[in-house]
C-alpha positions in Angstrom: 23.0 32.0 -16.2 25.3 30.6 -13.7 29.1 30.4 -14.7 30.4 27.0 -15.9 33.9 27.6 -14.5 34.3 25.4 -11.4 38.1 24.8 -10.9 39.2 26.3 -7.6 36.7 29.0 -8.2 34.6 30.7 -5.6 31.7 28.6 -6.6 33.5 25.3 -6.0 35.0 26.7 -2.7 31.5 27.5 -1.5 30.2 24.0 -2.6 33.0 22.4 -0.5 32.0 24.6 2.4 28.3 23.7 2.2 28.9 20.1 1.9 31.1 20.1 5.1 27.9 21.2 6.8 25.7 18.5 5.2 23.8 16.5 7.7 23.1 13.0 6.4 20.4 12.4 9.0 18.2 15.0 7.4 16.4 12.7 4.9 14.1 15.5 3.7 16.3 18.3 2.4 14.7 21.5 1.2 15.9 22.2 -2.4 16.7 25.8 -3.2 15.6 27.3 -6.5 18.5 29.8 -6.2 21.5 27.5 -6.8 24.8 29.3 -7.5 26.3 26.2 -8.9 23.5 25.2 -11.1 25.8 24.1 -13.9 24.8 23.7 -17.5 26.9 20.7 -18.5 27.2 19.8 -22.2 24.3 17.9 -23.8 24.9 14.2 -23.0 23.2 12.6 -26.1 25.5 10.2 -27.9 24.0 7.3 -29.8 24.4 4.3 -27.4 23.9 0.8 -28.4 20.9 -0.6 -26.7 21.6 -2.9 -23.9 19.2 -5.7 -22.8 18.0 -4.3 -19.5 16.1 -7.5 -18.8 19.3 -9.5 -18.8 20.8 -7.2 -16.2 17.7 -7.4 -14.0 17.6 -11.2 -14.5 21.2 -11.2 -13.1 20.0 -9.3 -10.1 17.1 -11.7 -9.6 19.5 -14.7 -9.8 21.4 -13.4 -6.8 18.3 -13.5 -4.6 19.0 -17.1 -3.2 22.4 -15.7 -1.9 20.6 -12.9 -0.2 17.9 -15.1 1.4 14.3 -14.2 2.3 14.8 -13.2 5.9 14.9 -9.5 7.0 18.4 -8.0 7.2 20.2 -8.8 10.4 20.6 -5.4 12.2 22.6 -6.6 15.2 25.6 -4.3 16.0 28.2 -7.1 15.7 26.9 -8.1 12.2 26.8 -4.4 11.1 30.4 -3.9 12.1 31.5 -7.0 10.1 29.3 -6.1 7.1 30.4 -2.4 6.3 31.8 -0.8 3.4 32.7 2.6 2.0 32.8 4.1 -1.5 34.5 7.3 -2.7 32.4 9.8 -4.7 35.4 11.8 -6.0 34.5 14.9 -7.8 36.5 17.1 -10.0 36.1 19.6 -12.8 37.2 19.1 -16.4 38.7 21.7 -18.7 35.3 23.0 -19.6 34.4 23.6 -16.0 32.0 20.7 -15.7 31.7 18.8 -12.5 32.4 15.1 -13.0 32.7 11.9 -10.9 35.3 9.1 -11.1 34.0 5.6 -11.8 35.5 2.2 -12.4 34.5 -1.0 -14.4 35.1 -4.0 -12.1 37.4 -6.8 -13.4 35.7 -9.6 -15.2 37.5 -12.1 -12.9 35.9 -10.9 -9.7 33.6 -13.4 -8.0 30.8 -10.7 -7.5 29.4 -7.9 -9.7 32.2 -8.7 -12.3 32.3 -6.3 -15.1 29.8 -3.8 -13.6 30.4 -0.1 -13.1 31.2 0.9 -9.5 32.7 3.7 -7.4 36.1 3.1 -5.9 35.6 1.4 -2.5 35.3 -1.8 -0.6 34.7 -3.4 2.8 36.1 -1.9 6.1 39.3 -3.6 7.2 40.5 -4.0 10.8 43.1 -1.2 10.5 40.7 1.4 9.1 40.1 4.2 11.6 36.7 5.2 10.0 34.7 5.1 6.8 36.7 7.9 5.3 39.8 5.9 5.8 38.2 2.9 4.2 37.2 4.8 1.0 40.4 6.5 0.6 42.4 3.4 1.1 40.4 1.4 -1.4 40.6 4.1 -4.0 44.3 4.2 -3.6 44.5 0.4 -3.9 42.2 0.1 -6.9 43.1 3.1 -9.1 46.2 4.7 -7.5 44.5 7.8 -6.3 46.8 9.2 -3.6 44.6 10.1 -0.5 46.5 13.2 0.0 45.0 14.6 -3.2 41.4 14.2 -2.1 39.7 16.8 0.1 36.9 14.8 1.9 34.0 17.3 2.4 31.2 15.1 3.6 29.7 11.6 4.2 26.3 10.9 2.8 23.5 8.7 4.3 24.2 5.0 4.2 22.7 2.5 1.9 22.1 -1.2 2.9 22.3 -3.9 0.2 20.1 -6.9 0.1 23.0 -8.9 1.6 22.9 -6.6 4.7 26.2 -4.7 3.8 26.1 -1.1 4.9 27.6 1.1 2.3 28.9 4.6 3.2 29.4 7.1 0.5 32.2 9.4 1.2 32.4 12.6 -1.0 35.7 14.2 -1.7 36.9 16.8 -4.2 40.0 16.3 -6.4 41.2 19.9 -6.7 44.1 19.2 -9.0 43.1 16.6 -11.7 46.5 16.8 -13.3 48.1 15.5 -10.1 46.3 12.3 -10.4 48.2 9.6 -12.4 45.8 6.6 -12.4 47.5 3.2 -11.6 44.9 0.4 -12.1 44.9 -2.7 -10.0 44.0 -5.1 -12.8 43.0 -7.8 -10.3 40.1 -5.6 -9.3 39.6 -3.0 -12.0 39.2 -3.3 -15.8 38.9 0.4 -16.6 38.6 3.8 -15.0 36.5 6.6 -16.5 34.4 9.6 -15.4 31.0 11.0 -16.1 29.1 14.3 -15.5 27.6 14.2 -12.0 24.5 16.1 -13.2 23.5 13.4 -15.7 22.2 11.4 -12.6 19.5 14.0 -12.2 18.4 14.1 -15.9 16.0 11.9 -17.8 18.3 11.8 -20.7 20.1 8.5 -21.5 18.2 6.9 -18.6 16.0 3.8 -18.7 14.2 2.0 -15.9 12.9 -1.4 -14.9 10.3 -2.4 -12.3 11.7 -4.8 -9.7 10.5 -6.4 -6.6 12.0 -7.7 -3.3 10.2 -9.1 -0.3 6.9 -7.5 -1.5 8.6 -4.1 -2.1 8.0 -2.8 -5.6 10.8 -0.4 -6.7 12.6 1.0 -9.8 16.0 0.1 -11.1 17.6 3.0 -13.0 20.0 2.5 -15.9 22.2 5.4 -17.1 24.0 4.9 -20.4 27.2 6.7 -20.7 29.7 6.6 -23.6 33.4 7.5 -23.7 35.8 7.5 -26.6 36.7 4.0 -26.0 33.7 2.2 -24.5 30.0 2.3 -23.5 29.0 1.8 -19.9 25.8 1.1 -18.0 25.6 2.7 -14.5 22.8 1.1 -12.5 21.6 -0.4 -9.2 23.3 0.8 -6.0 25.9 2.9 -7.8 23.3 4.8 -9.7 21.3 5.2 -6.4 24.3 6.7 -4.6 25.0 9.0 -7.5 21.4 10.2 -7.7 21.7 11.1 -4.0 25.1 12.8 -4.5 23.9 14.8 -7.3 20.8 15.9 -5.6 22.8 17.1 -2.6 25.3 18.9 -4.8 22.9 20.6 -7.1 20.2 21.1 -4.5 17.4 19.7 -6.4 15.6 16.3 -6.9 15.9 14.3 -10.1 13.7 14.9 -13.2 12.2 11.5 -12.7 10.5 9.5 -9.9 13.3 7.5 -8.1 11.1 5.0 -6.2 14.1 3.7 -4.2 14.0 0.1 -2.7 13.1 0.1 0.9 15.9 -2.1 2.0 18.4 0.6 1.1 17.2 2.5 4.1 17.6 -0.4 6.6 20.8 1.2 7.8 22.6 0.3 11.1 25.3 2.9 12.2 
């Protein structure tokens, strides 16, 4: 059985080294059965109040008029304007379990209000690259000092229905105690964390069939409960975390993912 002690251990250092070599252009990674960081996280089986998945899906369907019915514009000028980056910030808890930092968006925001998200946002003119965007946004939203985050890789991009290219930037927070959250209440209602491996498991997961421009796909809903609140992690955020967990743990999810095709319509 693999050890559960991550911290700044040999396992975590090796993980960081391997992620630095990750090639996001390889869309068909070979998953190894010998995984030195195949962590057994605690059983995530709290009783969670049932949420109406259909209502969440209905909310997504209501946004379709905004997205339009035309294919996503892939021109280079449009791609530069419509680009964003999110931070997949990983750390280990006191039990040695690998976790990811998440936020609940403020209810006053004009889009995706009250939904769970990764820290991040759109590229601004002064940003040198996608990593700079993700780190800047995390610092603005939750007060995460960029000097505390060791960026190890960038995952493949995801394209939203609206044509926004989202770049997941993966970083390691080696010293969790050095992070003192400072929430920007104009953008964030809450900050919490969840086990990364839960996004590969079929526990506390529900799914809903969806369709867009003739493409049939599946929306995944992960229920997560903290001491204070219950959260639903779904849609693009769930998709990014499924990908991140697959890369970190070197194995596919325990369920069929059936991603939407428009996620792959990426323009670098």
